[in-house]
N, C-alpha and C positions, 0 to 999 in steps of 0.2 A: 505494443506493450513490452516492457523490459522487466525481467525478474532475475533474481539470484538463482544460480544453478545449484543443485544438490551437491554438497561438498565444496562449493565455490565460496569466494569471499563475499561478505556483505556489501550491498550497494549503498548503504547508509551507515552512519555511525550509530552506536548504541542499540544495535539489533542483536538479540540473543542468537547464538549459534543455530538453534533448532527452528528458527523462523525464516520463512521465505519473505524477502522484502521486494516489494513492487516499486520500481523506480519511475516508470512512466506508463501511463495509460492514456491513449489519445483516440478520440473519435472525431472524424471530420464534422465541422459545423453543419454541413448539409445532411448528415446522417444522424444527428443527435435527436434524442427524444423518441427513439424507435426501439429501445431495449438492447441496443448493441453493447453499450457499456456494461449493463447488468450481465449479459451473456459472457462477455470477456472476463468480468470479475468472477462469475461462477466457475468458468474454466480454470482460472488461477487457483481458486479454493480447492477444486477437485484435484488439480495437478499437485498442489502442495501436499494434500493428504496422501495422494497416491505415491509420492516419492519419499514420504517419511517426515515431512516437516510437521511441527506441532501447531503452527499458526502462520498467519500472514500479517505483515505490517507494511505501512506506507506513510508517506508524508505528502502534504498538499498545501497549496497557497490558501491564505485566509479568505480571499475573495471568491473562491470556487465553491460557493454554497450549494449549487446543484450537485456537484460531486460529493459533497459532505452528506447530502440527503441520501444519495445512492448508497454510499458506504454504510450509513446508519441503517438503512432499510435491509441491507445484507448482513446485519449483525455486527458490524465493526463498532468498536467503542474508542473513545478518545484515550490517548496515552500521553498526557501532557508532560510527563517526565522525559519524553523523547523529542519534544518539540525543538524546532530550529535545525538549521544546517550548520554544523560546527567544523571548524578547521582548528585542530588542537583544542585549546580552551576558549577560542573566540567564536561567538555566534556570528555567522556571516550572512544568514538569510533567515527571516522569520517564517518558518513553516509550522504547520500543526500535524501531529502524528495520530494515526489510528492503528488498531490491531484487532485481530480476531483469531480465536482458536479454530482449528479444523479437526474434524473427526475422522 
């Protein structure tokens, strides 16, 4: 898992300063469907709140429907205004974005 550090630069474009952005979350195929991804995501949410971020955002591939279900079960909502991977004004990859507030 890779995340933005408090006070560090965003890992994605179009992420507000107060949000922690998650760049990569990976679980070995042999270890999937055991709750590891949910535990890692819960850790990210708790960490983000603990260091002062207001929310967590991420981008994912359209075909990763299992990951989408996990994010939605954890309270993430789609943020279509942040979709895509952009270099300047050019969309170079078709990604979909999610975000969630943290308390």
